[in-house]
Backbone as a printed PyTorch tensor [residue, N CA C, xyz], in Angstrom:
tensor([[[  55.0100,   20.0450,   99.7670],
         [  55.6210,   19.1430,   99.6020],
         [  55.2810,   18.2990,  100.9210]],

        [[  54.8440,   19.0800,  101.5990],
         [  53.7190,   17.9160,  102.0620],
         [  53.2380,   17.4900,  102.2070]],

        [[  51.9870,   17.6800,  100.9460],
         [  51.2830,   17.0100,  100.3970],
         [  51.4090,   15.7970,   99.8010]],

        [[  52.3160,   16.4980,   98.4630],
         [  53.0470,   14.9490,   97.8680],
         [  53.7500,   14.1600,   98.5290]],

        [[  54.4200,   14.0500,   99.8020],
         [  55.0050,   13.2540,  101.1250],
         [  53.4360,   12.0010,  101.0580]],

        [[  52.2050,   13.0540,  101.4770],
         [  51.5660,   12.5660,  102.2830],
         [  50.5050,   11.5730,  100.7170]],

        [[  50.4320,   12.4250,   99.4600],
         [  49.9170,   11.5280,   98.2360],
         [  50.8340,    9.9890,   98.0180]],

        [[  52.5790,    9.9040,   98.1590],
         [  52.9210,    9.5210,   98.0230],
         [  52.8690,    8.2400,   98.9220]],

        [[  52.9340,    8.7490,   99.9800],
         [  52.9380,    7.2790,  101.0200],
         [  51.1550,    6.5850,  101.3250]],

        [[  50.0780,    7.1940,  100.8470],
         [  49.2700,    6.7810,  100.3920],
         [  49.1670,    6.1180,   99.2200]],

        [[  49.6080,    5.9160,   98.4660],
         [  49.8910,    5.9720,   97.1860],
         [  50.7600,    3.9430,   97.8080]],

        [[  51.7490,    4.0610,   98.2820],
         [  52.7420,    3.1130,   98.7470],
         [  52.0760,    2.1730,   99.0800]],

        [[  51.1520,    2.5370,  100.7400],
         [  50.1860,    2.3690,  101.3890],
         [  48.7480,    1.1010,  100.3310]],

        [[  48.1220,    2.0620,  100.0810],
         [  47.3120,    1.3280,   98.6400],
         [  47.8040,   -0.0660,   97.8710]],

        [[  48.8170,    0.6940,   97.4920],
         [  49.9130,   -0.8770,   95.9050],
         [  49.6260,   -1.6920,   97.7310]],

        [[  50.6050,   -1.8960,   98.2480],
         [  50.9250,   -2.7260,   99.3800],
         [  48.9870,   -3.4800,  100.2360]],

        [[  48.0510,   -2.8070,  100.2910],
         [  47.3810,   -3.3570,  100.8380],
         [  46.7470,   -4.3330,   99.0200]],

        [[  46.7140,   -3.8230,   97.9030],
         [  45.9390,   -4.2700,   96.5560],
         [  47.2450,   -5.7500,   96.5490]],

        [[  48.3330,   -5.5570,   97.2070],
         [  49.2800,   -6.2710,   96.3740],
         [  49.3240,   -8.0970,   97.4710]],

        [[  48.3870,   -7.4950,   98.4280],
         [  48.4160,   -8.6760,   99.8520],
         [  46.8980,   -9.0630,   99.2780]],

        [[  46.0080,   -8.3360,   98.8030],
         [  44.4190,   -9.3780,   98.7930],
         [  44.8650,  -10.7930,   98.5860]],

        [[  45.3980,  -10.7240,   97.0710],
         [  45.8790,  -12.4100,   96.6960],
         [  45.9710,  -12.8560,   97.4350]],

        [[  47.1600,  -12.7240,   98.3840],
         [  47.6210,  -13.2210,   99.1250],
         [  47.0980,  -14.2010,  100.4330]],

        [[  45.8600,  -12.9720,  100.8510],
         [  45.1910,  -13.1050,  101.7530],
         [  44.1840,  -14.3120,  101.3020]],

        [[  43.7300,  -14.6890,  100.3280],
         [  42.3660,  -15.0920,   99.8140],
         [  42.9890,  -16.6540,   99.3130]],

        [[  44.3450,  -16.7870,   99.2910],
         [  44.8660,  -17.8900,   99.2220],
         [  44.4900,  -18.0250,  100.1390]],

        [[  44.4250,  -18.2560,  101.3340],
         [  44.7700,  -18.4240,  103.0110],
         [  43.2930,  -19.2220,  102.8870]],

        [[  42.4740,  -19.0850,  101.8530],
         [  41.0530,  -19.2890,  102.3290],
         [  40.6190,  -20.0340,  101.3780]],

        [[  41.7270,  -20.4830,  100.2430],
         [  41.3270,  -21.4180,   98.6860],
         [  41.3900,  -22.4410,   99.0240]],

        [[  39.7370,  -22.5740,   98.2590],
         [  39.0530,  -23.9180,   99.1900],
         [  40.1700,  -24.9330,   97.8100]],

        [[  40.5340,  -24.8820,   97.2070],
         [  41.4380,  -25.8240,   96.1800],
         [  41.9430,  -27.7930,   96.9760]],

        [[  41.9700,  -28.4000,   96.7480],
         [  41.9150,  -29.6230,   97.3590],
         [  44.1490,  -29.6090,   98.1410]],

        [[  43.8120,  -29.8760,   98.9170],
         [  45.2180,  -29.7960,   99.2600],
         [  45.3770,  -31.4490,  100.1430]],

        [[  47.3680,  -31.5420,  100.6830],
         [  47.2990,  -32.6490,  101.5140],
         [  46.8390,  -33.7570,  101.1570]],

        [[  46.6850,  -34.9010,   99.7120],
         [  46.7010,  -35.6200,   99.3520],
         [  47.0850,  -36.8040,   99.7610]],

        [[  46.6250,  -37.8930,  100.2600],
         [  47.1080,  -38.7240,  101.4150],
         [  46.4800,  -39.8280,  101.0250]],

        [[  47.4970,  -40.8600,  100.6420],
         [  46.7060,  -42.8480,  100.7490],
         [  47.2220,  -43.5870,  101.8590]],

        [[  46.4380,  -43.8360,  102.5710],
         [  46.7670,  -44.4640,  103.5410],
         [  46.3220,  -46.1970,  103.2590]],

        [[  47.3330,  -47.5010,  103.2860],
         [  48.3860,  -47.5820,  103.4110],
         [  49.1450,  -47.4700,  102.1500]],

        [[  50.0280,  -47.0170,  102.2360],
         [  51.0430,  -45.9900,  100.6850],
         [  51.4480,  -46.9950,  100.0520]],

        [[  51.5330,  -48.4960,  100.9350],
         [  52.0120,  -49.9290,   99.5770],
         [  51.1410,  -50.5110,  100.1940]],

        [[  50.4210,  -51.1380,   98.7960],
         [  49.2020,  -52.0870,   98.8440],
         [  49.2430,  -53.2380,   98.4030]],

        [[  48.9640,  -54.6880,   98.7580],
         [  48.4630,  -55.0020,   97.5570],
         [  47.4370,  -55.5520,   96.4940]],

        [[  47.1930,  -55.5370,   95.0740],
         [  46.3030,  -55.7090,   94.2490],
         [  44.9940,  -56.6040,   95.2930]],

        [[  43.6640,  -55.5630,   94.9530],
         [  42.5470,  -56.0450,   96.1030],
         [  42.2860,  -55.8670,   97.1080]],

        [[  43.1030,  -54.3960,   97.7000],
         [  43.2200,  -54.2260,   98.9420],
         [  42.5510,  -52.8890,   99.6060]],

        [[  42.5770,  -51.9540,  100.4030],
         [  41.6720,  -50.6580,  100.4120],
         [  42.6370,  -49.7580,  100.7190]],

        [[  41.8980,  -49.0880,  100.0530],
         [  43.3850,  -47.3220,  100.6650],
         [  42.3560,  -46.6130,  100.9680]],

        [[  42.3210,  -45.7370,  101.9740],
         [  41.7460,  -44.7480,  102.2990],
         [  42.3080,  -43.5470,  102.1700]],

        [[  41.6320,  -42.6160,  101.5600],
         [  42.2340,  -41.3700,  100.7040],
         [  42.0640,  -40.1260,  101.4030]],

        [[  42.8790,  -39.2970,  101.7440],
         [  42.7020,  -37.7100,  102.5610],
         [  42.7830,  -36.8220,  102.2410]],

        [[  41.8620,  -36.2880,  102.1600],
         [  41.9720,  -34.5660,  101.0890],
         [  42.0000,  -33.9080,  102.6210]],

        [[  42.7270,  -32.2870,  102.4130],
         [  41.6900,  -30.8960,  102.8290],
         [  40.9130,  -30.1400,  102.1780]],

        [[  40.4500,  -30.0360,  102.2000],
         [  39.3620,  -28.6940,  101.4350],
         [  38.0090,  -28.4580,  101.8480]],

        [[  37.3070,  -27.7740,  102.4400],
         [  36.4870,  -27.2120,  102.7890],
         [  34.9550,  -27.9350,  101.6130]],

        [[  35.7320,  -27.6990,  100.0350],
         [  34.4460,  -27.9440,   99.2480],
         [  34.6500,  -29.5920,   98.9870]],

        [[  35.4640,  -30.3290,   99.3880],
         [  35.4050,  -31.2070,   99.3140],
         [  34.1350,  -32.1620,  100.0320]],

        [[  33.9330,  -32.0170,  100.9690],
         [  32.8380,  -32.4030,  102.4730],
         [  32.0170,  -32.3260,  102.0800]],

        [[  30.6740,  -31.8610,  100.7980],
         [  29.5040,  -32.3770,  100.7290],
         [  29.0080,  -33.1680,  100.0250]],

        [[  30.0410,  -34.4190,   99.7470],
         [  29.6760,  -35.7140,   99.2620],
         [  29.3680,  -35.2990,   97.2990]],

        [[  30.2040,  -34.3640,   96.6760],
         [  30.2230,  -33.8420,   95.6000],
         [  31.8380,  -34.3190,   95.1940]],

        [[  32.6800,  -34.6620,   96.0910],
         [  34.0110,  -34.8160,   96.3140],
         [  34.3920,  -36.4660,   95.6950]],

        [[  34.8110,  -35.9050,   94.8220],
         [  35.8410,  -37.7460,   94.2660],
         [  37.1110,  -37.6820,   93.9780]],

        [[  37.6700,  -38.5290,   93.9960],
         [  38.5780,  -39.0480,   94.3960],
         [  39.0830,  -40.4360,   92.9380]],

        [[  39.9300,  -40.4230,   92.4490],
         [  40.1650,  -41.4910,   90.8750],
         [  41.5140,  -41.4720,   90.5220]],

        [[  41.6590,  -42.7980,   90.4460],
         [  42.9570,  -43.6760,   89.5890],
         [  42.6580,  -44.3350,   88.7780]],

        [[  43.7490,  -45.2050,   88.2740],
         [  43.7720,  -45.9510,   87.2890],
         [  43.5020,  -46.8600,   88.0850]],

        [[  44.3450,  -46.6660,   89.3800],
         [  44.2970,  -48.7670,   90.1450],
         [  43.1250,  -48.7880,   90.7980]],

        [[  41.9620,  -47.5110,   90.7820],
         [  40.7720,  -48.0640,   91.5350],
         [  39.6680,  -46.9690,   90.6620]],

        [[  38.1870,  -48.2200,   91.2020],
         [  37.4180,  -47.1630,   90.6960],
         [  37.3140,  -46.1470,   91.0750]],

        [[  36.3600,  -44.9870,   90.5540],
         [  36.0770,  -43.6630,   91.0270],
         [  35.3780,  -43.9510,   92.5800]],

        [[  35.8080,  -43.1890,   93.5800],
         [  35.1830,  -42.8280,   95.2240],
         [  34.3400,  -41.5960,   95.7110]],

        [[  33.6840,  -41.8430,   96.3250],
         [  33.3210,  -40.5850,   97.0000],
         [  33.7780,  -40.2180,   98.0300]],

        [[  34.0940,  -38.5810,   98.1580],
         [  34.8220,  -38.2620,   99.1800],
         [  33.8450,  -37.5830,  100.7890]],

        [[  33.4790,  -37.7270,  101.3660],
         [  32.4580,  -37.5360,  102.7590],
         [  33.1380,  -36.7140,  103.6780]],

        [[  32.9380,  -36.0700,  104.6880],
         [  33.2160,  -35.4490,  105.6420],
         [  33.7570,  -36.5080,  106.9350]],

        [[  35.0880,  -36.0680,  107.4790],
         [  35.9090,  -37.0240,  108.0010],
         [  35.9810,  -36.2770,  109.5480]],

        [[  36.8560,  -35.2720,  109.5040],
         [  36.8210,  -33.8340,  110.6530],
         [  37.0310,  -33.2530,  110.2780]],

        [[  37.1410,  -31.2780,  110.7480],
         [  37.7830,  -30.3040,  110.9250],
         [  37.3420,  -30.1930,  109.1630]],

        [[  38.5010,  -29.8610,  108.5630],
         [  38.1840,  -29.3700,  106.9470],
         [  38.9520,  -31.3690,  106.2810]],

        [[  38.8750,  -32.0870,  106.4990],
         [  39.4840,  -33.3140,  105.9840],
         [  38.3120,  -34.1750,  105.2650]],

        [[  38.1330,  -34.3190,  104.2790],
         [  37.8480,  -35.2930,  103.3870],
         [  38.2370,  -36.3900,  103.2950]],

        [[  36.9740,  -38.1850,  103.3780],
         [  38.3470,  -39.1490,  102.7880],
         [  37.1390,  -39.9050,  101.8850]],

        [[  37.9100,  -41.3880,  101.7220],
         [  37.2500,  -42.0260,  100.8630],
         [  38.1030,  -43.4940,  100.8820]],

        [[  37.5500,  -44.0910,  101.1430],
         [  37.7300,  -45.9290,  101.0250],
         [  37.1920,  -46.4340,   99.5580]],

        [[  38.1710,  -46.9710,   99.0880],
         [  38.5600,  -47.4830,   97.5450],
         [  39.1850,  -48.7350,   97.3260]],

        [[  39.1220,  -49.5870,   96.3900],
         [  39.3520,  -50.8840,   96.8930],
         [  40.2900,  -50.9390,   95.2120]],

        [[  41.7130,  -51.7130,   95.6890],
         [  42.4460,  -51.6790,   94.8000],
         [  42.2500,  -52.7940,   93.4570]],

        [[  42.0220,  -51.8960,   91.9050],
         [  41.8530,  -53.8580,   91.5570],
         [  42.6310,  -54.8040,   91.3830]],

        [[  42.5650,  -55.9050,   91.1190],
         [  43.1700,  -57.1530,   91.4870],
         [  44.0850,  -57.4780,   90.0220]],

        [[  43.6770,  -56.4220,   89.0810],
         [  44.1150,  -56.4940,   88.3870],
         [  45.1560,  -55.2210,   87.4520]],

        [[  45.5270,  -54.7790,   89.0210],
         [  46.6150,  -53.3130,   89.1900],
         [  47.5020,  -53.3960,   88.5890]],

        [[  48.0170,  -52.7730,   87.5490],
         [  49.6570,  -52.1480,   87.7560],
         [  50.3060,  -52.3620,   88.7310]],

        [[  51.6380,  -53.3940,   89.4380],
         [  52.4860,  -52.9060,   90.1170],
         [  53.2560,  -51.8290,   90.1720]],

        [[  53.6720,  -50.7210,   90.7990],
         [  54.3060,  -49.7430,   91.0700],
         [  53.5470,  -48.3480,   91.3840]],

        [[  53.8930,  -47.6290,   91.0480],
         [  53.6500,  -45.9780,   92.1980],
         [  52.2270,  -45.9140,   90.9440]],

        [[  51.2600,  -45.3630,   91.2830],
         [  50.1730,  -44.6740,   90.7330],
         [  50.0930,  -43.6160,   91.6810]],

        [[  49.1750,  -42.6730,   90.4710],
         [  48.6360,  -40.9090,   91.0200],
         [  46.9610,  -41.4580,   91.1630]],

        [[  46.9460,  -39.7010,   92.0810],
         [  44.9410,  -40.2900,   92.4160],
         [  45.1680,  -38.5600,   92.2130]],

        [[  43.7720,  -38.3510,   91.3340],
         [  43.4380,  -37.0960,   91.3360],
         [  42.1570,  -36.4930,   92.6320]],

        [[  42.0760,  -35.6720,   92.4410],
         [  41.0880,  -35.2940,   93.0160],
         [  40.3690,  -34.0790,   91.9870]],

        [[  38.6560,  -33.8120,   92.2460],
         [  37.9680,  -33.2830,   91.9460],
         [  36.6750,  -32.8190,   93.2790]],

        [[  36.8080,  -31.7880,   93.6880],
         [  35.6650,  -30.9880,   94.1100],
         [  34.7160,  -29.5680,   93.6550]],

        [[  33.5400,  -29.5250,   93.7700],
         [  33.1190,  -28.7130,   93.1650],
         [  33.1390,  -27.5880,   93.5490]],

        [[  33.3400,  -26.4350,   92.4870],
         [  33.7270,  -25.4560,   92.5560],
         [  35.7670,  -25.0660,   92.8100]],

        [[  36.0420,  -26.2780,   92.6000],
         [  37.5220,  -26.2850,   92.5890],
         [  38.0610,  -26.7140,   91.2730]],

        [[  39.4020,  -26.2960,   91.1240],
         [  39.7540,  -27.0370,   89.7150],
         [  40.4540,  -28.5630,   90.1730]],

        [[  40.5290,  -29.7640,   89.5790],
         [  41.2650,  -30.9390,   89.7850],
         [  42.5530,  -30.5590,   90.6190]],

        [[  42.7420,  -31.4100,   91.1920],
         [  44.0270,  -31.6650,   91.8170],
         [  44.9050,  -33.2180,   91.8130]],

        [[  46.5000,  -33.3930,   91.0280],
         [  46.4830,  -34.7620,   91.0960],
         [  48.0590,  -34.7870,   91.7670]],

        [[  47.8030,  -35.6100,   92.4330],
         [  49.5550,  -36.3950,   93.1700],
         [  50.0060,  -37.0150,   92.4660]],

        [[  50.5890,  -36.9610,   92.3780],
         [  51.6330,  -38.0300,   91.3290],
         [  52.5100,  -39.2140,   92.7360]],

        [[  52.6560,  -40.1220,   92.2980],
         [  53.0310,  -41.3140,   92.6750],
         [  52.4920,  -41.2980,   94.4110]],

        [[  50.9910,  -41.0900,   94.3860],
         [  50.9880,  -41.3640,   95.6930],
         [  50.6070,  -41.9600,   96.7310]],

        [[  50.1390,  -43.5540,   95.6120],
         [  50.4200,  -44.8630,   96.0170],
         [  51.2030,  -46.1360,   95.6710]],

        [[  52.0050,  -47.0150,   96.2760],
         [  52.4890,  -48.7980,   95.4950],
         [  51.9890,  -49.2980,   95.2740]],

        [[  51.2600,  -49.5760,   94.1030],
         [  51.1210,  -51.0370,   94.2550],
         [  52.0820,  -52.4200,   94.2990]],

        [[  51.5880,  -53.3590,   95.3000],
         [  52.9260,  -54.1810,   94.6290],
         [  52.1370,  -55.3540,   94.2990]],

        [[  52.9960,  -56.2150,   93.3860],
         [  52.2350,  -56.8970,   92.4620],
         [  52.2780,  -59.0460,   93.7750]],

        [[  51.5050,  -59.3060,   92.9380],
         [  51.5010,  -60.5990,   94.7010],
         [  51.2300,  -60.6310,   95.6110]],

        [[  49.9560,  -61.0400,   97.3160],
         [  50.3670,  -60.9710,   98.3930],
         [  51.2280,  -62.1620,   98.3270]],

        [[  51.5860,  -62.3230,   99.7290],
         [  52.5080,  -63.2870,  100.6090],
         [  51.7940,  -64.5230,  100.3260]],

        [[  52.5700,  -65.5460,  100.3680],
         [  52.2740,  -66.6620,  100.2460],
         [  52.5770,  -67.6150,  101.6640]],

        [[  51.4760,  -67.2170,  102.5160],
         [  51.6260,  -67.6740,  103.8210],
         [  51.1110,  -69.2490,  104.1980]],

        [[  51.6200,  -69.5240,  105.2710],
         [  51.2650,  -70.9520,  105.4980],
         [  51.4780,  -72.6680,  104.8050]],

        [[  52.3760,  -72.2770,  103.4600],
         [  52.7990,  -73.4560,  102.6300],
         [  54.1330,  -73.7880,  102.9830]],

        [[  54.7970,  -73.0610,  104.0760],
         [  55.9310,  -73.4430,  104.0820],
         [  57.0300,  -73.9480,  102.9920]],

        [[  57.9110,  -74.4880,  102.7070],
         [  58.5630,  -75.3400,  102.3200],
         [  58.2780,  -75.8990,  100.9500]],

        [[  56.0660,  -76.3010,  101.1180],
         [  55.7840,  -77.0870,  100.1820],
         [  55.0010,  -76.6060,   99.0610]],

        [[  55.5320,  -75.4610,   98.3330],
         [  54.9200,  -75.0220,   97.4940],
         [  55.7150,  -74.9680,   96.5600]],

        [[  54.7390,  -74.5730,   95.1400],
         [  55.8110,  -75.2420,   94.2230],
         [  57.4340,  -74.4660,   93.8330]],

        [[  57.0630,  -73.1330,   93.6870],
         [  58.2180,  -71.9600,   93.9410],
         [  59.7380,  -71.9360,   94.5220]],

        [[  59.3530,  -72.7840,   95.9690],
         [  60.5560,  -73.2060,   96.5700],
         [  61.1160,  -74.4340,   96.1340]],

        [[  61.2980,  -75.5290,   97.3960],
         [  62.1900,  -76.6990,   97.5300],
         [  60.6900,  -77.5080,   96.6730]],

        [[  61.1990,  -78.1980,   95.5840],
         [  60.5010,  -79.7910,   95.0700],
         [  60.3410,  -80.7640,   95.5480]],

        [[  59.6850,  -82.1380,   95.5150],
         [  59.7220,  -82.5900,   95.9430],
         [  60.9400,  -83.7090,   96.1940]],

        [[  61.8750,  -83.4460,   95.2260],
         [  63.3320,  -84.1010,   95.3840],
         [  63.8950,  -83.5360,   96.4390]],

        [[  63.4130,  -81.9790,   96.9610],
         [  64.4490,  -81.7630,   97.5030],
         [  63.7190,  -82.0250,   99.3200]],

        [[  62.8030,  -81.6180,   99.6920],
         [  62.6700,  -82.1530,  100.5490],
         [  62.3230,  -83.9650,  100.7260]],

        [[  62.7000,  -84.7930,   99.5680],
         [  63.7370,  -86.1460,  100.1970],
         [  64.5290,  -86.2220,  100.5170]],

        [[  65.4130,  -85.4040,   99.8780],
         [  66.6040,  -85.2950,  100.2150],
         [  66.8870,  -85.1390,  101.6200]],

        [[  65.8680,  -83.8390,  102.0930],
         [  66.5860,  -82.6930,  103.4240],
         [  65.5660,  -83.9340,  104.7260]],

        [[  64.4940,  -84.3940,  103.7410],
         [  64.3030,  -85.7920,  105.4340],
         [  65.4610,  -86.7230,  105.7950]],

        [[  65.7610,  -87.4530,  104.4380],
         [  66.9870,  -88.2860,  104.2410],
         [  67.5930,  -87.7280,  105.3980]],

        [[  68.3990,  -86.7040,  105.3570],
         [  69.5700,  -86.3430,  105.5500],
         [  69.5300,  -86.1180,  107.2950]],

        [[  68.2160,  -85.5910,  107.4080],
         [  67.5800,  -85.5920,  109.2800],
         [  67.8300,  -86.8060,  109.8990]],

        [[  67.0550,  -88.4010,  108.5570],
         [  67.1360,  -89.5850,  109.0280],
         [  68.7090,  -89.9080,  109.6240]],

        [[  69.3570,  -89.5170,  108.3970],
         [  70.5690,  -89.9470,  109.1090],
         [  71.4120,  -89.5140,  110.2120]],

        [[  70.9070,  -88.0850,  109.8330],
         [  71.4040,  -87.6360,  111.4440],
         [  71.0000,  -88.2850,  112.5690]],

        [[  70.0520,  -87.6810,  113.0580],
         [  69.1540,  -88.8930,  113.8860],
         [  69.5150,  -90.1980,  114.1610]],

        [[  69.5980,  -91.2550,  113.4910],
         [  70.4990,  -92.6680,  113.3940],
         [  71.9360,  -92.8250,  113.9370]],

        [[  72.7030,  -91.2240,  113.0950],
         [  74.0550,  -91.2390,  114.1330],
         [  74.2080,  -90.3700,  115.1060]],

        [[  73.4120,  -89.5270,  115.1110],
         [  73.5840,  -89.2580,  116.4310],
         [  72.9830,  -90.2920,  118.3050]],

        [[  72.1060,  -91.4430,  117.5590],
         [  71.8840,  -92.4480,  118.2390],
         [  73.0230,  -93.2520,  118.7960]],

        [[  73.8630,  -93.3420,  117.2800],
         [  74.4290,  -94.7320,  117.7270],
         [  75.7160,  -94.3630,  118.7600]],

        [[  76.0600,  -92.6430,  118.3120],
         [  76.9710,  -92.2360,  119.3350],
         [  76.7280,  -92.5450,  120.3740]],

        [[  75.0450,  -91.4120,  120.2760],
         [  74.9660,  -92.0410,  122.4960],
         [  74.7230,  -93.4280,  122.9170]],

        [[  74.2940,  -94.2460,  122.1880],
         [  74.4250,  -95.7830,  123.0810],
         [  76.2550,  -96.3610,  123.2890]],

        [[  77.0870,  -95.7760,  121.6150],
         [  78.5890,  -96.2600,  121.8190],
         [  78.6280,  -95.4470,  123.3310]],

        [[  78.5180,  -93.5790,  123.1200],
         [  79.1040,  -93.6870,  124.6250],
         [  78.7270,  -94.1170,  126.0050]],

        [[  77.2870,  -94.6850,  125.7680],
         [  77.1140,  -95.0480,  126.8290],
         [  77.4540,  -96.2800,  127.5850]],

        [[  77.9970,  -97.4920,  126.4750],
         [  78.8940,  -98.4670,  126.1370],
         [  79.8630,  -98.1850,  126.7790]],

        [[  80.8730,  -97.4100,  127.1500],
         [  81.9480,  -96.5380,  127.2370],
         [  81.8430,  -96.6790,  129.0510]],

        [[  81.1490,  -95.3170,  129.1370],
         [  80.9790,  -95.1300,  130.3740],
         [  80.6730,  -96.4620,  131.3910]],

        [[  80.1180,  -97.0480,  131.2140],
         [  79.7840,  -98.9980,  132.0120],
         [  81.1740,  -99.6520,  132.3080]],

        [[  82.1850,  -99.7990,  131.2450],
         [  83.1480, -100.4420,  131.4940],
         [  84.0760,  -99.7750,  132.1040]]])
């Protein structure tokens, strides 16, 4: 009876070790993970930095790709992190885009909605003189109203000074 119990305990222990082995090997899985794109929102033509956690991607054979930029090469950054800097196409479609990471000896990994391309940049320095904002007529009307306000304020101030002298 003691022998039967010992065999049963040994079988259960062996099964537990056998089932735990795949989980232990998953801790050292070389598959790329934690794919991040910085900045997460970028205009067309901007530079994007893609970071990946994987030891298999650090030897210069790792690649990042997307429909919004040309394929980039990953290089070792720090620890188990590899990075690549890519330039977003000037004709990239606005909206969210996926990034696919391919490393030697690992399955390709795709992160959907990794970053967002915004259509068109900021129009800085043009103020109200741009074609999409105020028209020339709007500018003339606004300038005329400012001139009338200045003349009216000057007349009011002059009349007030004249009242104080009397």
